[in-house]
N, C-alpha and C positions, 0 to 999 in steps of 0.2 A: 210423478217422477217418470221420465222416459229414458231409463238407463239402456244404453246399447251394449249388448253382450259381445265379448270378444273371445276367440279361441284361446285356450290356455296353451302356452308354448311348451315343448318338450323340456322337461327338467326345471320348469319355472316353479318357484315356491309360491305358496298361497299369498304371502304379503306382496311379493313383486307382481303377482297377477292382479291382485286387488288394486295396487298402486297404478299399474299401467292402464287398467280399465277405467278407473276413476279419472286419471289424468286426461286420457283421451276424451272422455265424456264431457269434462269441463272445457277443454280447449276447443272442442267442436260444438259446444253449446247445447248438447243434449241435456246436460245439467245446467240450468240457467243461472246467471248471476243473481244472488240474493235468495236462491231456492234453499229451503231447509232440508237437510238429509240426516239420517241417523244411522248408527252402526248396526242396529237391529234390522233396519229396513234393507240396507245394502247387503248385509250378511244373508238375509233370506232371499233377496233377489238374485244373488250370485251363487247361492247354495254353498257357501263356505262358512267356517266358524267366525265368531266375532273378533278374536284376537288379531288375525291378520288384517282385518278391516280397520280395527282401531289403530294398528300400526301404520296403515296407509293414511288414515285421517291425520295422524300426528305428522307424518312426513309432508303431506300436502299443506298442512297449516304452516309448517316451517318454510315452505315455498310460496307462501301468501296466496295459495289457490283455494284454501278453505279458511274460514274464520270460526274458531271455536269460542263461544261465549258461555262462560260458566253460568249455570242455573237457567240457561235459555236454550242452547242447542248448538248445532254445527250448521253453518251456512256456506254455500258457494260464494266466494269472494266476488265483490263487484269489480268491474273493469275500472281500475284506478288510473286515471289519466296521468298522474304523476309518474307511475311506473311505465306507462306507455311512452311518455316523453323521454324518460331516462334511457329506455331501451332503444328508442329511435335515434337519439343523440349518439349513443355508442355504436349502433349499427351503421349509421351514415359516416361517422368518422372512420371506421374500419373499412367500409366499402370503398371510400376514396383511395385508401392505401392499396387495397386489393386490385382495384381497377388500374391504378398506376403501375403496379407490378406486372399485371397481365399485359398491359399495353407495352411495357418495357421489354418483356421477355417474349411476347407473342404466344399464340396457341396453334397447335397442329391442326390440320384438316380433320383428323379423327376427333379431336376434342370439340372442334366447332360443330361437327355433325351430331355429336352426343348432346350438346347443349340445345341445338335446334330441334333434335328429336324430342327432348323433354318439353319444349314449348309446344310442339305439335300435340303431344299427349295432353298437356294442360288444356289446350283449346278443345280437344275432343271431350274430356271429362266435364269441362265447364258447360259445354253445349248439352251434355246429357243430364245436367243438374247434379252431378256427383261432386259436390263442393269439398268433401273431405279428401277425396283423391286428388282433386285439383289443387287444394292447399298443400298437400304432401309433396306434390310435384314442384310447386312454386318454391317451397322450402328447399327441396333438393337442387333446384336450379341455382339458387343463391349459394348453397353449400358447395356446389361444384366449383364455383369461382375460388372459394377459400382452399379447397383441396388442390386445385391446379397450381396454386402458389405456395403450397405446403403450409397452410395456416389453419389446419383442422382443429387444433386445440383451442385456438382463439375463437373460432366459430362455435365450438361446443360450449365454451365458457360463456359466451354471449346468450346462449339459450336459457341460462339459469335465471335471467331477468326478463325473458321475452314472452312469458305466458299471456300477459294482457295484450301485448301487441299482436300476438297470434290470434287471439279472440276477435280483435278489431278486423284483422285480415279475413277471418271467417265471415264476419258480418258483412264485410264489403262484397264478398263473393255471393253471399245469400241475397244481397240487395242488387246484385248485377250492376255494380258501379264501375264504369270505365274499363270493363274487362278487355275489350278490343284495343283501347288506348294503351292499357298496361302491356298487352301482348306486343304492340308496335314498339313501345319504348324498350322492351326486352330485346327485340330484334335489332333496334338501332344501337343498343349497347353492345351487342355482339359484333355488329359491323364496325363500331369504333375500336373495339379491341382487335379485330382482324386487321384494321388499318393502322394500328398502334397510335391512335389519336387520343392522347390523354385529355386534352381540353374538351373534346367532343364527348368522351365518355363521362366526364365530370358534369358537363352541362345536362346530359341526359339524366344522370343520377339526381341532379338538383331538381329537374322538372318532375322526375318520378316522385320525389318527396313533396313537392308542391301539390301534386295530385292526391297524395295521401291526406294532406291537410283538408283539401276540398271534400274528399270522401268521408272524413271524420264528421263534418257538418251534416252530411246526408244520413250517415249511419245513426248519429245521435238523434236526428229528427224522428226516426222510426223506432229506436230502441233506447230512448232516454232513461228508462228505469234501470238499465243495466250499468250505468256509469256513476262513478263518484269522482270528486275533484275536478268537475268539468269547468267550473267558473275560473279556477286558478290555472288550469292547463288545457284551455280550449284550443281550437285549430290554429289560431293566430300564433301560438307558441311554436308551431311546426314550420312556419315560413321563415327559414333561415336565410340570411344573406349569403351570397356566394363566397364572400371573403371569410365567412365563419367556418368554411371547410378547411381542414388542415390535412396535409399529406405527411404521413409518418414514413419517411424513406430510410 
């Protein structure tokens, strides 16, 4: 077990601390899919009592990030391609709406600068091999789109089913797949928003998704043991036709 320790936040309870630490370790693959972990082991490693760790285990099993098997033990959940597919479908449906609204309303020079600054940071941390920071910034970049059109609650709700998609994104960064291409697509997306070009923004988003499908194939080739439901929900499922995108106006 390679548990990465985290600083306890001021006023943070033991259960929330254990939950935050374990969730981060699962999402960033320090705890690998299929790995067996125990309350006693985590309790000792984190130097906290067993009850908050058990509470964290229960919460994470409810979020499908841990699998508790009676008479066997607790395991980090596999990356379930069905969950990846569902979260990507939802994410891309909502992204089309967000891009439409941003193109319709436009963004200020300050907001554009803020988004470009984020991409510069992503590039720096990716070049340094700090994939955790790079992933956090990529998540923040997309979250900013939702914040700018006042859809924060929708973005937060989408995160409840996005854990497996997040782990795939982490693997993509670790494998250094299309990092520069992804960066260019992000820049083109900003340019489309700046020009209020809805059709172009959607074309870029569609190309972005096609790249995700290609990356899935490469990631699976290197980490096949991490995945479940691959045969039913392989990369071909993610090649949506352009007419399948819908705008919720």
